[in-house]
N, C-alpha and C positions, 0 to 999 in steps of 0.2 A: 593627785589623781592617778588612778590605776595606769601602770605602764601599758597595759594592753588597750587602753582607750584609744580610739580612733580621732579623739578630738584635742583641741588644744584650750587652754583655759577661756579663750575668746569665743569659743564656738561650742562650749558645753550645753548640752540639752537642758531646758528648764521646765518647770511645770507648765508654763504658758505656751513654750515653743519646744516641744519634745522632739522636733525633727531637726533642730538646729544643727548646722554642720553637716548635714546630707545634702547629696545632689540628686534628684529624681529625674530619670530620663522618661518622658511620657511618649509613647509611640501611639498616635492617635490622628485619624483623619478628620475627625469631627471638631470644629472649633468650639462647638457648644460643650462637648465633653471636655475638650482640653482646657477651656475657661474654668470649668468646675474644678478641675484638678490643680491649675494654677493657684486658684483662690485657696484650696486647702492647703496646698504646699505653703504658699506664702503666710497664711495664718499660723502654720505649724512651725515655720522658720527654716523651711528646706528651700534650697535653690531647685530650679526647674529648668529642664530642656525639653524642647518639643521637637519631634520628628513626624511628619505627616504620612509616611510611607516605610517600607522596608530599606529602599536604597538611601533615604536620607538617614534612617536610623543607624545604617551601617558606617556611614560617613562620620557621623557623631562619634560612635565608639571607636573609631580609628585615632580620635583626638584625646578622647578623656574616657575615665571609668567611672559611671556614676554609682551611688550606693544603692540604689533601687532603680529597677526598670519595671514600668508599666505598660504592657503591650496589649492593643486592643487586636482581637481575634480575626477582625475583617478588614484588611487594608486594601488600597486600591492595586497594589502590584503583588497581591499574594496573600496568604494567610500569616496571621500573627505566629501560628505555631511553629512556622519555619524558624522565625527569629528567635523565639523561646528555646527551641532545641539547640540553636547554635550558642546561645548565651549559656546555657546549661552545661554545654560540652567545653566552653571556652576555659583557658588558664592564663590568668587567674580569673576566677568567676566573680561575677557581681553578686554582692551580699544577698540580695532580694530580688526575685523575678516573679512578677505577678501578672497574670492574664486578666483581660477585662473584657466585657461585652454585654449586651442586652439581650442576646439570645440564651435562652434557657439550656441548650445543650452544649455551649462552649466551654463550659467549666471542665468538663471530662476531657476535652481535646486539650485545654492548656495544661492540666496536670500530667496528662500522658505525654507531652512534649518536654516535660520537666520543669514547668512552673511550681514555684514553692506555695503559691496559693493563688486566689481568684477574687476579684472584686466585681460585684455584679453592678450593673447600671440600672437605676439611679444610684448614686453613691450613698446617699444617706447623709447623715450628719458628720460634722468635723470630727467628733470624737470617734465615730465608727471608722472614718478614714485612717486616722492616726492609730487605732487599735489594730486594724488590718496589717498595719506596716511593723508597729512595735513588737507586738507578740511573736512575729517570726524572724526578728532580728536578734543577734546574740546579746547578752546582758550589757556588754560594753557599750553598745549604742542607745541604751535606755536611760532615761533622766533618773537621777537617785533621789528625787523628791516626787511627792505624788502629783499626778497630772490634774489640771484643771478641766473638768468636763465641761464639753461645751456642745449642746444638743441643737444648736442653731443649723437650719437647713441651709445649704449654700446656694445662692441663686446666680447662675452665670449670666453674663451679658445677653440681653435679648438680640442685639446685633449679631451676635455670634449664631444665634439660632436662625436668623434670616440668611447669614451668609451659608449656612449648611442646605437650607431649602433651596437657595440659587444654585449650589454646586450639584444637588439631586436633580433639579428641575433640567439643568443643562446637560446633565448625564443622560436623562431620559429621553431629551430630544435627539440625541445621537441615534437613537433607533437600533442600537446594537444589542440582541438578544443575550449576548454573553454577559452584559453588564447589568442585566435586570436582576441576577442574584446578589451582585454587591450593592445595587442601589436599595433593594429591599432590606438588606442587612444594614447598611448604613442609615437608612429611614427608622428602622425598628428600634435601634439603639438611641436614636434622636427622640424619636416619639415616648420611649420609655423614660429618658432623661428628663424631658420636658413635661411628662405626665399627660400627653396629648392622647386620649383614647381613640379619637376619630382617625388620626394618622395611622395608629398602630392598628387598627381594624383592617384599613385599606391596605396596609403592608402584609398583614396575615392573610387577606384574601389572594394577594401574588403568590405568597410562599405556598398556600394550599394548592393553587391551581398548577404551580410548578411540579409539585410532589405528586400530583394526580397524573400529571402529563397532559393536561388539556390546554387549550388555547388560552392565553393569558393576556391578549391584546386588550380585551374589555377591562380586565382587573387593572392592568397597567394604566389605561387611560383614566380610569377612575381615581387610582392612586395619584396620576399627574394633576388631576382636577383638585384633589385635597391639597395638594403641595401650591398649586397656583393660589387656592384660597386662602392659605395661611400666609402666602406672600402679600396678598392684597391687604389682608388685615394687619400684617407688620407695617405695610406702607401707610395706611391710615392712622396707625399709633405714632 
């Protein structure tokens, strides 16, 4: 093996497990999105650690250095751009920093903060995920044999989807207007990841009202109604 390789013979990437030997830190508040990334990492051979906020991520980073960091742009205690900027300036630097979001405008902010790339929600196939990581890493991290293409769509645990809805519903009940933007961003990413057009339309209505500076109470009430209906459906299932 090349002396520059970061792997031992027992953790050499293979065709079926091209991320073997790597550790991925996922900074993501959505359990549904986190579960999708967990499944992709496990199927690819990578170890995964999860932090659900900036504070938790910083604690993780005091203990170990991951190979890859995937940072959601909207977190409960701040913007993912803050963490990306910190990681980009750190010495030694993590090999690969990726931003992620369901927001169409988040990619520009992630790259401006110093991210090496961006993964949009929903994440697509296992092959798409692996390619997003491997093509941005040094050659020493890549398998020396052709990878096995896997175009299967990853399906996260529906219980995680329900947990995310409960989190959003509880936050909306607090009635804090400062949390509306966070909840809208959170549910927007969830809706895109789950392919829920009804939920996404309700989120967009809230976002449009916020941008126009008009009252959002009716839109928030409608969004809350959609969330509650999804929770009722999940309970029946």
